[in-house]
Residue, then its C-alpha position, 0 to 999 in steps of 0.5 A: m448479530t453474534r457476539y464472540s468472546d475475547e478469548f475466541k477473537y484472540s485465538i483467531i487473531k493469534r492465527m494471523m500472527p507469526p509464526n502461523n501468518e494465516s490469511v484472512k481468506a483462509i480463516s474465513k473459509e474455515t470458520g465461516l466468519s466474514e472477511g470484513t469481521l476478521h479485518a475489523w478484529k485485526k485492525k482493532a488488535r493493531a490499534n491495541g498494539i498487537a503485531v498482526p502482519s498482513g498475511e505476508p509469510e516473509a517477515e521482511r515484507w511486513s508493514t513498517q507498523d507491524k515491525f514497529l510493534i514487534v520492536v515495542e513488544t521486545a524492547s524490555l526483553s533480555e537476550i534469552e527472552m528475546a530469543e524465545y520470543c523470536r522462536s515463537k514468532g518465527l523470527f530471527v533476533e538479528q531481524v528484530e535488532a535491525w528493525r529496532d535500529a531502523c526505528m531509532q534512525a527513523n527521524g534521521g536522514i530517512a525521514q528527510q529523504a522520504a519528504q524529498l521523494q514525496k515532494d518530487l512525486r507531487q512535482k512529477d504528478r503536476e508535470l504529468k497533468d500539465l502534459q496530459k492537458e497539453l496533449k488533449r489540447k493539441e489532439a483537439a486542435l489536430a482534430e479540428t484542423a483535420a475536419l476543416l481540411v475534409l470540409r475544404k475538400k468537399a466544398q472544392a468538390i461541390w463548387g469547384d476551386p475558387e482559385d481557378e476562376 
């Protein structure tokens, strides 16, 4: 098992960060490192508070975790430092400010809406399962009825119609 220096790991992780946003697959092909190793390094970097987007070139499609980490990284920066930071990451100051506002509002109505949506989704899942059960039951009953009709016709063909006698 090869051990890589922290500097090497960070240089690879940095390639996954803005503004490059190189994909794990591309870096794996180029360096010969396994995708699993790269994903593990990326996960560890995230756990250490480094924003490493999931290969999305468009910042608005990044995960909320990555956006939050950017907000945390920029929380203490002045306007000039913020502008430099955003330029280095390929972001707009307005994007980061919007993300900061969203983070500050996260405990407001959005969280309640999300909880309600989750509750509604669970209810719909239950309804779907119930409907699927009912459909299976009705399909089985229909199959049984069809089988009985076929048997009845065969019995009539063999022994004749008992109602005729």
